Steps between C-alpha positions, in 0.01 A plus 500: 500500500313761270340781708131583415343814637247429775649166615438431870791415727382136510504483125844663476675267743626168360484182705825492694772280353712288734868544414683268728482117456580419862601629848307824484225700348535791264191620307513734211167681448606701201359853466281614783460865375365645192786633271410863550477445882839327515653775292358762723640327813840465336521863402382631844728281704801571280472874575332490835741274689833620622720214366835441677780248432505199727805395712561134535775288679643240269822297542619707784448844343215753465393575144269769363251348268414643148138432561317736730248420771243648736346341811130551580290354777311531817677712758634204701661319214870459443691266281869373494675319217857476377636717775245785441205598713206697382358624836300808407230403249360774283128559526282318250401707202155490352624312194681238713198448713294454192741238365521326842123482523478333155776254599340414831156449328652247251734319741286512819820598691553816690833684455640762737810608308641551152861511365490692170779446253582715200711363212607762245539241227621141435846590610372489860379184660505283807719185554394166646352536846228392743261728699542300818579769762389422853255797524324410180196281489620285215167336442398768245694757291305680220691658216329759264692605195460834322683622200735290282439127475779305657594128543490363849675174587476231765774254597446193733764504771575125493427386144592821312181469301399840349165653414440839336207738429471832323350757723258726309395857564239501769549134602495316831727223626430332834763285681370291781554178716857373504617692191762709688629186671557302182536751220717796415392773252661766293432776254773453239663788317433528137610740217173448325300712746557878476195616682449544881314271737341542843457185715281517809557213748229487762588325815372429851752608766454320831733707721338826603732734681350429838583133466851549357805411711 
């Protein structure tokens, strides 16, 4: 897409493209921010957020991840995955709220939390997994990409069929329906990418503290 000054949001956003042929819905909207806007968000979040390594439990051992993360959300949101619990969400920043508002306007889904991921370059990625944790409303997960373009893969659990998409700077991907039940996804490592990327995954957590056991 070629950016033209003065374009409205409606003119900027492509018609969403359905990526999965069966057993789920994954829409790729392409760029939802003007290039200057997306670059500004990337620069601000890169320096504003206190990025920290994640700690995950895999094959009986805890591992510190190369990628760094930050957990944002409403005050009653916590999230557990791979033996790690994020139970003290950081307060929404003005930039994250602006991005969240845009995402909610487009998807017509409300989100109350965001797991932000920072990848220094293509040597850092994420292996095959599903976002199917019990406290997560799996019906909708929205992913905003800022920075370097990266390939994103899907793999059907039973058939092994794969689908891929290149996530552009300022783009939106929305996973809904039974996607997490039937498909895994990954961000593969690559030596071709030497620039950093920020990924914002907006989620709806359904386990406020006062309902947690």
